[in-house]
Backbone atoms as SQL, in Angstrom:
CREATE TABLE atoms (id INTEGER PRIMARY KEY, chain TEXT, resi INTEGER, resn TEXT, atom TEXT, x REAL, y REAL, z REAL);
INSERT INTO atoms VALUES
  (1, 'A', 1, 'MET', 'N', 17.742, -43.777, -14.544),
  (2, 'A', 1, 'MET', 'CA', 18.515, -43.711, -13.297),
  (3, 'A', 1, 'MET', 'C', 18.026, -42.515, -12.471),
  (4, 'A', 2, 'PRO', 'N', 17.689, -42.751, -11.203),
  (5, 'A', 2, 'PRO', 'CA', 17.223, -41.631, -10.374),
  (6, 'A', 2, 'PRO', 'C', 18.294, -40.562, -10.203),
  (7, 'A', 3, 'VAL', 'N', 17.841, -39.367, -9.970),
  (8, 'A', 3, 'VAL', 'CA', 18.765, -38.227, -9.863),
  (9, 'A', 3, 'VAL', 'C', 19.770, -38.445, -8.742),
  (10, 'A', 4, 'ARG', 'N', 19.292, -38.937, -7.615),
  (11, 'A', 4, 'ARG', 'CA', 20.172, -39.139, -6.456),
  (12, 'A', 4, 'ARG', 'C', 21.320, -40.089, -6.808),
  (13, 'A', 5, 'GLU', 'N', 20.997, -41.166, -7.504),
  (14, 'A', 5, 'GLU', 'CA', 22.033, -42.126, -7.905),
  (15, 'A', 5, 'GLU', 'C', 23.047, -41.469, -8.826),
  (16, 'A', 6, 'ARG', 'N', 22.540, -40.701, -9.765),
  (17, 'A', 6, 'ARG', 'CA', 23.431, -40.025, -10.704),
  (18, 'A', 6, 'ARG', 'C', 24.345, -39.050, -9.974),
  (19, 'A', 7, 'HIS', 'N', 23.777, -38.360, -9.003),
  (20, 'A', 7, 'HIS', 'CA', 24.559, -37.399, -8.231),
  (21, 'A', 7, 'HIS', 'C', 25.675, -38.110, -7.473),
  (22, 'A', 8, 'ASN', 'N', 25.336, -39.237, -6.848),
  (23, 'A', 8, 'ASN', 'CA', 26.341, -40.012, -6.123),
  (24, 'A', 8, 'ASN', 'C', 27.432, -40.504, -7.056),
  (25, 'A', 9, 'GLU', 'N', 27.019, -40.934, -8.232),
  (26, 'A', 9, 'GLU', 'CA', 27.981, -41.411, -9.222),
  (27, 'A', 9, 'GLU', 'C', 28.953, -40.294, -9.586),
  (28, 'A', 10, 'PHE', 'N', 28.399, -39.089, -9.766),
  (29, 'A', 10, 'PHE', 'CA', 29.239, -37.946, -10.114),
  (30, 'A', 10, 'PHE', 'C', 30.190, -37.608, -8.981),
  (31, 'A', 11, 'GLN', 'N', 29.699, -37.665, -7.746),
  (32, 'A', 11, 'GLN', 'CA', 30.566, -37.374, -6.602),
  (33, 'A', 11, 'GLN', 'C', 31.714, -38.373, -6.521),
  (34, 'A', 12, 'ASN', 'N', 31.409, -39.640, -6.759),
  (35, 'A', 12, 'ASN', 'CA', 32.457, -40.658, -6.749),
  (36, 'A', 12, 'ASN', 'C', 33.481, -40.391, -7.841),
  (37, 'A', 13, 'PHE', 'N', 32.987, -40.013, -9.001),
  (38, 'A', 13, 'PHE', 'CA', 33.860, -39.696, -10.130),
  (39, 'A', 13, 'PHE', 'C', 34.753, -38.506, -9.785),
  (40, 'A', 14, 'GLU', 'N', 34.146, -37.498, -9.131),
  (41, 'A', 14, 'GLU', 'CA', 34.885, -36.304, -8.742),
  (42, 'A', 14, 'GLU', 'C', 35.984, -36.658, -7.751),
  (43, 'A', 15, 'LYS', 'N', 35.651, -37.495, -6.789),
  (44, 'A', 15, 'LYS', 'CA', 36.613, -37.883, -5.759),
  (45, 'A', 15, 'LYS', 'C', 37.754, -38.698, -6.345),
  (46, 'A', 16, 'SER', 'N', 37.463, -39.425, -7.396),
  (47, 'A', 16, 'SER', 'CA', 38.459, -40.343, -7.944),
  (48, 'A', 16, 'SER', 'C', 39.626, -39.623, -8.619),
  (49, 'A', 17, 'ARG', 'N', 39.489, -38.316, -8.814),
  (50, 'A', 17, 'ARG', 'CA', 40.552, -37.513, -9.452),
  (51, 'A', 17, 'ARG', 'C', 40.770, -37.889, -10.911),
  (52, 'A', 18, 'GLU', 'N', 39.928, -38.787, -11.391),
  (53, 'A', 18, 'GLU', 'CA', 40.034, -39.186, -12.794),
  (54, 'A', 18, 'GLU', 'C', 39.704, -37.994, -13.689),
  (55, 'A', 19, 'TRP', 'N', 38.761, -37.175, -13.229),
  (56, 'A', 19, 'TRP', 'CA', 38.311, -36.038, -14.033),
  (57, 'A', 19, 'TRP', 'C', 39.444, -35.055, -14.285),
  (58, 'A', 20, 'GLU', 'N', 40.372, -34.952, -13.319),
  (59, 'A', 20, 'GLU', 'CA', 41.484, -34.020, -13.510),
  (60, 'A', 20, 'GLU', 'C', 42.313, -34.409, -14.721),
  (61, 'A', 21, 'SER', 'N', 42.662, -35.693, -14.799),
  (62, 'A', 21, 'SER', 'CA', 43.494, -36.138, -15.918),
  (63, 'A', 21, 'SER', 'C', 42.741, -36.038, -17.238),
  (64, 'A', 22, 'MET', 'N', 41.405, -36.109, -17.179),
  (65, 'A', 22, 'MET', 'CA', 40.623, -36.017, -18.407),
  (66, 'A', 22, 'MET', 'C', 40.471, -34.575, -18.892),
  (67, 'A', 23, 'PHE', 'N', 40.183, -33.672, -17.949),
  (68, 'A', 23, 'PHE', 'CA', 39.788, -32.334, -18.370),
  (69, 'A', 23, 'PHE', 'C', 40.907, -31.304, -18.322),
  (70, 'A', 24, 'LYS', 'N', 41.846, -31.464, -17.397),
  (71, 'A', 24, 'LYS', 'CA', 42.873, -30.433, -17.265),
  (72, 'A', 24, 'LYS', 'C', 43.671, -30.193, -18.542),
  (73, 'A', 25, 'PRO', 'N', 44.132, -31.240, -19.237),
  (74, 'A', 25, 'PRO', 'CA', 44.870, -30.982, -20.487),
  (75, 'A', 25, 'PRO', 'C', 44.030, -30.224, -21.511),
  (76, 'A', 26, 'LYS', 'N', 42.735, -30.554, -21.600),
  (77, 'A', 26, 'LYS', 'CA', 41.859, -29.880, -22.562),
  (78, 'A', 26, 'LYS', 'C', 41.648, -28.429, -22.179),
  (79, 'A', 27, 'LEU', 'N', 41.463, -28.185, -20.889),
  (80, 'A', 27, 'LEU', 'CA', 41.267, -26.813, -20.426),
  (81, 'A', 27, 'LEU', 'C', 42.530, -25.994, -20.644),
  (82, 'A', 28, 'ARG', 'N', 43.673, -26.612, -20.392),
  (83, 'A', 28, 'ARG', 'CA', 44.940, -25.910, -20.577),
  (84, 'A', 28, 'ARG', 'C', 45.138, -25.547, -22.048),
  (85, 'A', 29, 'LYS', 'N', 44.803, -26.485, -22.930),
  (86, 'A', 29, 'LYS', 'CA', 44.948, -26.258, -24.367),
  (87, 'A', 29, 'LYS', 'C', 44.054, -25.110, -24.823),
  (88, 'A', 30, 'LEU', 'N', 42.805, -25.116, -24.329),
  (89, 'A', 30, 'LEU', 'CA', 41.867, -24.063, -24.689),
  (90, 'A', 30, 'LEU', 'C', 42.330, -22.714, -24.147),
  (91, 'A', 31, 'ALA', 'N', 42.794, -22.710, -22.905),
  (92, 'A', 31, 'ALA', 'CA', 43.258, -21.468, -22.290),
  (93, 'A', 31, 'ALA', 'C', 44.451, -20.897, -23.050),
  (94, 'A', 32, 'THR', 'N', 45.369, -21.764, -23.440),
  (95, 'A', 32, 'THR', 'CA', 46.539, -21.332, -24.206),
  (96, 'A', 32, 'THR', 'C', 46.123, -20.734, -25.535),
  (97, 'A', 33, 'MET', 'N', 45.156, -21.384, -26.182),
  (98, 'A', 33, 'MET', 'CA', 44.675, -20.900, -27.468),
  (99, 'A', 33, 'MET', 'C', 44.031, -19.524, -27.327),
  (100, 'A', 34, 'LEU', 'N', 43.182, -19.367, -26.305),
  (101, 'A', 34, 'LEU', 'CA', 42.522, -18.080, -26.102),
  (102, 'A', 34, 'LEU', 'C', 43.535, -16.998, -25.761),
  (103, 'A', 35, 'TRP', 'N', 44.538, -17.348, -24.972),
  (104, 'A', 35, 'TRP', 'CA', 45.575, -16.396, -24.594),
  (105, 'A', 35, 'TRP', 'C', 46.345, -15.926, -25.829),
  (106, 'A', 36, 'SER', 'N', 46.696, -16.863, -26.711),
  (107, 'A', 36, 'SER', 'CA', 47.447, -16.478, -27.910),
  (108, 'A', 36, 'SER', 'C', 46.583, -15.655, -28.861),
  (109, 'A', 37, 'MET', 'N', 45.266, -15.921, -28.866),
  (110, 'A', 37, 'MET', 'CA', 44.371, -15.118, -29.702),
  (111, 'A', 37, 'MET', 'C', 44.327, -13.683, -29.195),
  (112, 'A', 38, 'GLU', 'N', 44.354, -13.540, -27.883),
  (113, 'A', 38, 'GLU', 'CA', 44.325, -12.219, -27.272),
  (114, 'A', 38, 'GLU', 'C', 45.617, -11.471, -27.587),
  (115, 'A', 39, 'ARG', 'N', 46.719, -12.193, -27.575),
  (116, 'A', 39, 'ARG', 'CA', 48.030, -11.585, -27.811),
  (117, 'A', 39, 'ARG', 'C', 48.176, -11.105, -29.256),
  (118, 'A', 40, 'ASN', 'N', 47.809, -11.936, -30.215),
  (119, 'A', 40, 'ASN', 'CA', 47.891, -11.529, -31.623),
  (120, 'A', 40, 'ASN', 'C', 46.558, -11.736, -32.310),
  (121, 'A', 41, 'PRO', 'N', 45.647, -10.783, -32.172),
  (122, 'A', 41, 'PRO', 'CA', 44.311, -10.957, -32.735),
  (123, 'A', 41, 'PRO', 'C', 44.304, -11.117, -34.253),
  (124, 'A', 42, 'ARG', 'N', 45.214, -10.456, -34.964),
  (125, 'A', 42, 'ARG', 'CA', 45.202, -10.525, -36.435),
  (126, 'A', 42, 'ARG', 'C', 45.466, -11.934, -36.939),
  (127, 'A', 43, 'ARG', 'N', 46.357, -12.627, -36.249),
  (128, 'A', 43, 'ARG', 'CA', 46.692, -13.988, -36.672),
  (129, 'A', 43, 'ARG', 'C', 45.532, -14.944, -36.487),
  (130, 'A', 44, 'HIS', 'N', 44.659, -14.643, -35.535),
  (131, 'A', 44, 'HIS', 'CA', 43.615, -15.600, -35.174),
  (132, 'A', 44, 'HIS', 'C', 42.215, -15.106, -35.498),
  (133, 'A', 45, 'ILE', 'N', 42.107, -14.266, -36.513),
  (134, 'A', 45, 'ILE', 'CA', 40.782, -13.766, -36.863),
  (135, 'A', 45, 'ILE', 'C', 39.886, -14.926, -37.279),
  (136, 'A', 46, 'THR', 'N', 40.440, -15.852, -38.048),
  (137, 'A', 46, 'THR', 'CA', 39.648, -17.019, -38.437),
  (138, 'A', 46, 'THR', 'C', 40.057, -18.210, -37.583),
  (139, 'A', 47, 'VAL', 'N', 39.294, -18.448, -36.550),
  (140, 'A', 47, 'VAL', 'CA', 39.528, -19.620, -35.712),
  (141, 'A', 47, 'VAL', 'C', 38.583, -20.697, -36.194),
  (142, 'A', 48, 'HIS', 'N', 39.150, -21.828, -36.553),
  (143, 'A', 48, 'HIS', 'CA', 38.317, -22.898, -37.062),
  (144, 'A', 48, 'HIS', 'C', 37.421, -23.435, -35.960),
  (145, 'A', 49, 'GLU', 'N', 36.201, -23.744, -36.343),
  (146, 'A', 49, 'GLU', 'CA', 35.220, -24.222, -35.376),
  (147, 'A', 49, 'GLU', 'C', 35.711, -25.478, -34.653),
  (148, 'A', 50, 'ASN', 'N', 36.347, -26.361, -35.390),
  (149, 'A', 50, 'ASN', 'CA', 36.773, -27.618, -34.766),
  (150, 'A', 50, 'ASN', 'C', 37.891, -27.415, -33.745),
  (151, 'A', 51, 'GLN', 'N', 38.588, -26.273, -33.813),
  (152, 'A', 51, 'GLN', 'CA', 39.615, -26.005, -32.810),
  (153, 'A', 51, 'GLN', 'C', 38.979, -25.675, -31.466),
  (154, 'A', 52, 'LEU', 'N', 37.791, -25.077, -31.520),
  (155, 'A', 52, 'LEU', 'CA', 37.123, -24.689, -30.287),
  (156, 'A', 52, 'LEU', 'C', 36.327, -25.827, -29.668),
  (157, 'A', 53, 'LYS', 'N', 36.029, -26.840, -30.479),
  (158, 'A', 53, 'LYS', 'CA', 35.269, -27.969, -29.950),
  (159, 'A', 53, 'LYS', 'C', 36.160, -28.808, -29.049),
  (160, 'A', 54, 'LEU', 'N', 35.690, -29.073, -27.856),
  (161, 'A', 54, 'LEU', 'CA', 36.424, -29.962, -26.965),
  (162, 'A', 54, 'LEU', 'C', 35.882, -31.365, -27.182),
  (163, 'A', 55, 'SER', 'N', 36.709, -32.213, -27.698),
  (164, 'A', 55, 'SER', 'CA', 36.250, -33.581, -27.938),
  (165, 'A', 55, 'SER', 'C', 36.369, -34.369, -26.644),
  (166, 'A', 56, 'ILE', 'N', 35.260, -34.465, -25.945),
  (167, 'A', 56, 'ILE', 'CA', 35.270, -35.148, -24.648),
  (168, 'A', 56, 'ILE', 'C', 34.622, -36.516, -24.820);
């Protein structure tokens, strides 16, 4: 697929607002996790790798 076509496809996807419903919950979850790690570092010394992976 040519780059231009891919770019247009991405722009359409962006406009569709579908990406918000897909990514916002994941970003919020990650942000909350990082915030709680900052608040109590001792509790979160061992963060499991799979917790940090965003399954997209």
